[in-house]
C-alpha positions in Angstrom: 0.0 0.0 0.0 1.3 3.5 -0.8 1.7 5.8 2.1 -0.2 9.1 1.8 1.9 12.1 1.0 2.8 14.1 4.1 4.6 17.0 2.5 8.2 17.8 3.3 10.4 20.1 5.3 12.4 22.8 3.4 14.7 24.1 6.1 12.5 25.3 8.9 9.3 25.4 6.8 7.0 22.4 6.2 5.1 22.4 2.9 2.0 20.3 2.3 0.4 20.3 -1.2 -3.5 20.1 -1.1 -6.1 20.1 -3.8 -9.4 21.8 -3.4 -12.3 19.4 -3.8 -16.0 19.9 -4.2 -16.6 19.1 -0.5 -14.3 22.1 0.4 -16.4 24.7 -1.4 -19.6 26.5 -0.9 -22.4 26.8 -3.5 -20.3 29.3 -5.5 -17.4 26.9 -5.9 -15.2 29.0 -3.6 -13.4 27.4 -0.6 -15.7 27.6 2.5 -13.9 29.5 5.3 -14.0 26.4 7.6 -12.1 24.3 5.1 -9.1 26.5 5.6 -9.0 25.3 9.3 -8.9 21.7 8.0 -6.0 22.6 5.7 -4.1 24.2 8.5 -4.7 21.2 10.7 -3.4 18.8 8.1 -0.3 21.0 7.7 0.5 21.0 11.4 -0.2 17.3 11.9 2.0 16.2 9.0 4.8 18.7 9.9 4.9 17.2 13.4 4.5 13.6 12.2 7.6 14.0 10.0 9.8 15.1 12.9 8.6 12.1 15.1 5.8 13.8 17.0 2.7 12.2 15.5 -0.5 11.3 17.4 0.6 7.7 17.8 3.9 8.7 19.4 2.0 11.1 21.7 -0.4 8.4 22.8 2.4 6.0 23.6 4.3 8.6 25.6 4.5 8.2 29.4 2.2 9.8 30.4 0.1 9.8 27.2 -0.1 13.3 25.7 -2.2 15.1 23.1 -2.5 18.5 21.4 -5.3 21.0 21.9 -5.7 24.2 19.9 -6.2 27.0 22.4 -6.1 30.0 20.0 -6.5 30.4 16.3 -6.3 33.6 14.4 -6.9 33.5 10.6 -6.7 36.3 8.0 -8.3 35.5 4.7 -6.6 37.2 1.8 -7.8 35.7 -1.5 -10.4 33.1 -2.5 -9.5 29.7 -3.6 -11.7 27.6 -5.9 -12.5 24.0 -6.8 -9.5 22.2 -8.4 -7.0 24.7 -7.2 -3.6 23.3 -6.2 -2.6 24.9 -2.9 0.3 24.6 -0.5 0.0 24.8 3.3 3.3 26.2 4.7 3.9 25.6 8.4 6.6 27.2 10.6 7.1 26.4 14.3 7.6 29.8 15.8 7.9 29.2 19.6 7.7 26.7 22.3 7.1 28.0 25.8 6.4 25.4 28.5 3.4 23.4 27.3 2.5 25.9 24.6 3.6 25.8 21.0 3.1 28.7 18.6 2.7 27.8 14.9 2.6 30.2 12.0 0.9 28.9 8.8 -0.1 30.2 5.4 -2.0 28.7 2.4 -0.6 29.8 -0.9 -1.5 29.2 -4.6 1.7 29.8 -6.4 2.7 33.4 -5.3 -0.8 34.3 -4.1 -1.4 34.3 -0.4 -4.8 32.8 0.2 -4.9 32.8 4.1 -2.6 33.0 7.0 -2.9 31.8 10.6 -1.3 31.9 14.0 -2.1 28.9 16.1 -1.4 28.3 19.7 -1.4 24.6 20.6 -1.1 23.2 24.1 0.4 19.9 25.0 -2.1 18.2 27.4 -2.4 15.0 29.3 -5.3 12.6 29.6 -6.6 14.8 32.4 -6.9 17.7 30.0 -4.3 19.7 31.9 -1.2 21.2 30.3 2.0 19.1 30.4 5.5 19.9 29.5 6.5 18.0 26.4 9.1 15.3 26.7 12.8 16.0 26.2 12.7 14.2 22.8 9.7 16.3 21.7 11.4 19.5 22.8 14.6 18.5 21.0 12.7 17.7 17.8 10.9 21.0 17.9 14.1 23.0 18.7 15.5 21.8 15.3 12.6 23.5 13.5 12.1 26.7 15.6 13.3 30.0 14.2 
């Protein structure tokens, strides 16, 4: 079985190609604003997975950990439409205790479609913030600006 594409790291930026499908659009054929959130989520998830911090690794940590988005700011710049080839660009900007700050953008060629700043907390099964493991911090340090 072929493994789904997870994008790739270019220096400190992860890039994930995405295609706009019918299900991503509203009745006009333009990408629905909520679909951008899914694109950003995929970009963050695959960026972390490629540096060894996927959901499976988080669940098997001691104690088991997870990610929770605690803040999301999005600026919509241009519309995207059905069949557009987009790229989700993800940069890890900061790690402070249990909080990770991620800057993301969606582009179509040179056109900026949307950009976001996302704050993600590392939490335990109890829902409380937990400091990430040493291995997780080291993996993230390699990608921080």
